[in-house]
C-alpha positions, 0 to 999 in steps of 0.5 A: 716286174710282171704279175707272172714273175711276181707270182713265180718268185713268191711261189719258188721261195716257199718251196726253197724254204722247204728244200732242206727238209726230209719227207718226215719233217713235212708232216710233224705237228708238235703243238697246236700252234705249229702247222706241218710244212706240208699244210702250209704248201697246200694252204697257200695254194688253196688260197689262189685256187679258192679266191681266184681260179675257181670263181674267175678262171673259165673252165677251171676244174679243182685239183681235188674237191676234198682239198677245200676241207683239208687246206682251209684255215679259218675262213668260216665263209668257205665252209667246213675244215680240218680243225687246227690241232688235226693238221698233223694227222694228215698223212694223206694227201702225201707230200708228193701230192701236195707238190703236184697240187702246187704245180697244177694251180701254178699252171692255172694261175699262169693262164689266168694272169696271161689273160689280164686281171681286173682291178678287183682281181688284182687286189685279191692276187696281191693279197694272195702274194702277201698271204703266201709271204706271211706263211713263208715266215710261219714256215721258218717258225714251224720248221725251227720248232719241229727240228728244235723239239726233236731230241737229236736237235738236227740242224736245218742247215750247216751253211749260213742261215737267216739267223746269221743276220742277228747282230748288236750295236751300242745302245743309245736313247732316242727322245720322242718329243711330246706332241700329236702324231699321225699314225697308220699307213699313208700311201697307195701300195698294198697294205693290210686293212689293220694298218688303215685308218690314219689318225692322230694320237697324243704322246707324252714325251718319252725315250726309246732304245736304239737297240734290242735287249741282248742275250747277255742282258737277258742272262742277267735277268735269269741270274737274278732269279726273276723267273722265280720272283712274282714281283716282275710278272703280270698275274697271268704271266706268273701263272704261265711261268709256274704252270709251264715251268718256264726258266728261260727263253724258248730253245735255251738249254742249260748244260752243265752251267752253260747256256745253249740254244737251238738254232737253225744250225743246231744246238750251239752256245748262246751268243751273248751279243745277239738280241734275245729272241723267242720270248713271250710278251710276259717275259718281255714285260717282266724284263722291262719291269726288272730293268726299271723300264717299260715296253714302248707303245706301238705308236711310240715305236712307229714315231721313232722307227725312222731313227733306229734300225729295225727288222731283226726281230718282231718287237713286243709293244705294250699296245693291245691289238685293236682296230684303228678309227673307222676300221671296217671288214671287207665283205665275204671271206676276205673280211675274215683276214684280220678283224676277227682276231682283234681281241686278247692279243698284243701288237708286235712291230717291225719285222724279223730275219724270217720276214720275206723280202718286200714284206716290211713297213713301219706301219705293219701290225703283227699280233700274237697272244701274250704267251706265244714265243715260237716266232722271232720275237724280241724287245726294245725298251722305253722309258 
């Protein structure tokens, strides 16, 4: 596939995800962790303009010099930016303006790609593609949160959605033999810097479930009163439960004794045989404690991952998000991509139904703060 085709396919998918939205949906920001879809459309465009077109395309003129301030996310090297909590206040630029911005940058990128890329620029281009794929998944999270917190619970679509891929099979336990294993990415294709630094780890013998925990199983956790029993929670998790009055996974609603959950198809009864999703690390850990098991480490998960199916939900692990041996940040703004977030976060492994095509591998290290659950997150048990 040519670079231009790869670029065009990636950019088209972002817009396809947004195609079911109304104009009003593009600008909503219910909480700080959710970015308006309009901002994602602009930010992913800003990445290509800022790191490729402005410094490397001859005679290229920025679409709007104010957009660097509007669509920069967290790159301190690039300059000042709108703070994250204010992204929902951006009534301007309009949605139409942002789509014009995308078309303008796409035209510039088509010209740049037709001229050929050096190895250095090819690396930035490939990062830009993977960056947009990450935001495609974030778009699914944010769109669902926006619609799922609308009092009318409007459906994203009444047709088949990505969530129809969630399924369950009979559980079994895989044995992980005691031993020394090599961890981290091995190969020559694209990978994020946090996967590099292949190294050896020693693992005690363990077992890991072949399947994710289901809604039916998680209902038993709820029915056992575990959201009101401190014994199963980290102290920090218990504070989170009490402070936020947490009683169920995100999007669950108890209506006359029946559990419903908001899905991309609207408010529907909870499907018992689907894997439980949209849970925090705190909830995953508490469930493991209650069930008499534990969460796997990210290394146990990686060792066993070629023996079970994964990719429905991001799976919480017990591992803190830390650098691998020899990790070093790239110079400049590109070096701000992963390294500066390696504190107070937990690793999730796998992928999800929202993950874009060709964006999954078993060494991928996703990471979130323990209280977050608007992403497609679930759990697999170990013992």
